[in-house]
C-alpha positions, -999 to +999 in steps of 0.1 A: -002+000+001+031+022+008+049+016-025+015+022-045+013+056-026+048+067-031+045+060-069+011+081-070+028+109-051+058+106-078+036+108-106+016+137-092+048+157-087+062+149-122+030+163-136+031+195-111+067+200-124+059+195-160+030+221-159+047+244-144+075+242-167+055+241-199+043+277-193+074+298-182+087+316-209+102+346-193+093+384-202+121+406-206+156+404-224+168+373-241+201+371-261+204+350-288+232+334-307+226+325-344+252+299-356+262+304-390+287+288-412+313+312-405+300+333-372+280+334-343+257+365-346+242+378-313+208+396-312+185+408-285+147+400-280+126+417-254+093+393-247+062+410-233+026+402-229-002+420-242-036+405-231-020+369-224-003+370-260+031+369-260+048+398-281+084+407-289+108+437-299+139+430-320+167+454-311+185+458-342+208+486-332+191+517-339+161+501-350+134+484-329+113+458-348+078+446-334+071+411-337+036+398-331+014+368-337+039+345-316+024+311-308+032+293-278+022+258-275+035+242-244+076+244-249+071+254-285+075+287-296+070+302-333+080+338-340+070+351-373+097+375-382+079+405-398+063+397-435+091+376-442+086+338-451+110+334-420+105+324-385+122+315-351+112+277-343+121+274-304+119+251-275+120+260-238+141+235-227+143+225-187+174+245-177+156+276-189+173+280-223+156+284-255+170+262-282+158+261-321+163+275-356+157+303-377+136+288-405+135+302-442+101+287-452+104+297-491+132+271-497+125+234-505+135+219-483+135+244-458+168+260-444+172+258-407+201+278-389+208+271-353+197+293-324+199+296-288+187+321-261+196+331-226+171+353-204+180+383-188+211+393-209+204+427-227+240+436-239+246+421-277+285+420-266+295+412-230+330+405-238+355+424-216+368+455-238+402+472-236+401+509-241+398+522-278+430+531-295+409+541-328+383+564-340+360+547-366+336+578-366+332+588-404+334+575-440+355+546-452+363+540-489+363+500-492+369+471-516+349+441-510+359+404-522+335+375-518+340+339-518+332+335-554+362+362-563+336+384-571+350+419-564+333+453-557+335+489-538+312+504-511+315+529-482+315+519-446+299+543-423+306+544-386+297+563-359+316+560-325+311+572-289+336+558-265+340+521-273+302+517-290+299+517-325+268+518-349+272+521-387+262+506-421+279+495-453+269+509-485+271+490-521+258+499-557+231+473-550+217+487-516+230+491-478+234+465-452+211+482-428+219+487-391+254+476-377+256+477-336+291+468-319+321+479-300+359+486-301+382+469-281+420+485-287+426+485-322+399+458-331+361+459-336+332+441-336+294+446-347+265+427-354+233+431-376+200+408-374+166+420-389+158+379-400+172+386-434+203+408-431+223+386-404+258+395-402+290+398-381+314+425-388+348+418-376+381+436-383+409+460-370+423+494-380+465+494-383+485+522-398+454+537-410+445+507-428+412+488-422+409+450-429+375+431-418+350+406-428+316+403-433+307+367-418+275+348-421+268+320-440+292+333-466+325+354-463+333+388-476+368+404-472+369+443-468+401+464-470+397+500-467+409+536-455+391+567-441+379+589-467+355+613-458+345+620-499+339+583-507+310+577-528+291+550-546+289+547-583+261+570-599+229+552-590+215+567-622+235+553-644+234+516-638+200+504-654+188+512-687+151+510-704+140+529-733+104+523-725+082+505-700+057+480-712+040+451-688+008+435-680+006+421-648-020+410-625-031+428-591-041+409-559-074+400-574-062+386-606-072+417-624-046+425-651-030+459-652-011+479-678+004+513-681-023+519-705-051+515-678-074+543-674-061+551-637-028+561-651-038+583-681-018+614-684-005+609-649+033+607-638+041+573-622+068+561-600+074+524-606+092+503-579+111+471-588+102+455-554+102+422-532+086+415-496+116+396-489+138+424-494+149+448-465+158+478-486+127+473-508+107+476-474+127+505-463+120+522-494+082+514-494+083+530-455+092+561-473+069+560-503+038+551-485+034+581-464+047+604-490+021+592-513-007+596-489+003+632-486+013+640-520-017+621-539-034+659-548-004+661-572-020+633-591+013+612-592+006+573-590+028+543-577+031+508-589+054+483-569+063+454-594+066+427-570+090+400-578+087+373-548+106+345-542+078+320-526+080+283-538+046+285-555+024+314-571-002+308-543+024+316-517+037+343-534+003+359-535-004+351-497+029+367-488+019+399-509-017+398-493+002+399-459+027+427-468-001+449-483-022+444-448+007+451-424+020+483-445-015+496-456-002+500-491-023+526-507-011+524-543-012+496-570+007+466-561+013+439-589+024+403-590+054+405-617+070+372-606+062+344-579+095+325-575+132+332-579+133+319-613+112+351-623+138+376-634+130+412-643+151+411-675+128+382-687+097+400-677+104+439-687+114+440-727+141+458-730+155+458-696+193+460-692+218+456-663+190+449-636+214+449-605+192+454-574+160+453-558+148+482-554+151+499-587+130+528-592+117+545-624+103+578-630+080+580-659+065+616-667+028+621-678+035+606-712+052+578-694+085+583-711+110+574-686+130+602-672+152+583-647+159+549-633+178+547-598+190+511-590+191+505-553+187+522-524+203+541-494+179+539-462+177+554-430+208+537-417+229+555-441+223+591-425+236+617-453+234+596-481+196+588-472+188+627-467+205+631-500+182+604-518+152+620-504+163+654-518+168+639-553+134+621-553+115+651-544+133+671-570+127+643-598+092+644-588+091+682-595+104+672-628+078+649-636+050+670-628+059+702-650 
């Protein structure tokens, strides 16, 4: 009888232990590490609860990204990453750690990169640091060489306060968005994580020369020197197209052309766009409020979406989600559904397309007056301010 009673008590205690454990995702800061081929990339999530539902904020340097629609089922936690076809799939372990993967769903098979998290840590880089011996603030003219021996040039921007640094890397195809890190002696380390642009930037400065690596699933070697006049190649001289012609469906399946009645005698801004593309969303975050305040000038915007989903159905679903989240008020067309759909194959006469986004400016006769390849977003400071000024100057030309 006593043995039976002891067994029942043990089972009861185990049940209570499991029940208590299964619902204890701590709110507050968690430090995660993404384990890629060439690096370990740290990032911070701050969990909170709103009406018994979990939410999180992803702290990406100077950018705070809200994460919602988090699903918690026992010890299993699924966190969608914005509107991307990506999520953090995690398990709460008995030792209080989180373990799992960053999952890319638009690949077959899915791509899973290991992730682990510790509660109560709000600092990305907690390592002991030496006093800074260098000043990284300013522009650096850099050369870049990737693992396929493809070379290019760019501009590295840094802002240093004490031993803390923020910055970005600009290339002809777009910027790397937000880096955050530290300086120790003559070495530095910075990370970026937004779900798509996940990198560790690691390097040093010796005798005025910068040498570094961008590390993730691949590796890019950087060499550079400080140059406050450093610039990118002219973004208006990269991509060529004599005249734009297309017929693509909107999200309701209706085919739209430039000749459609709503565009007659109106200047048009055309954005080559992808919901998977952080630079595209940065540009769209500028275009949406701009369009709402300038609509009385009768300028239209058309976003030609080239998705990288597995199927047409998934691409449509992705764009509907993106349109709803960002409340896109202008025309959004499905130009391509998978990574096999290339702009050069869908737009007759398009030459040297190098980047998403690429933005076309058409006058009221639908003649192309400018094409801008790539985008320098809000992380690039003066380059972003310059882009906004050029954008508005071009619009004034379009409405004349």
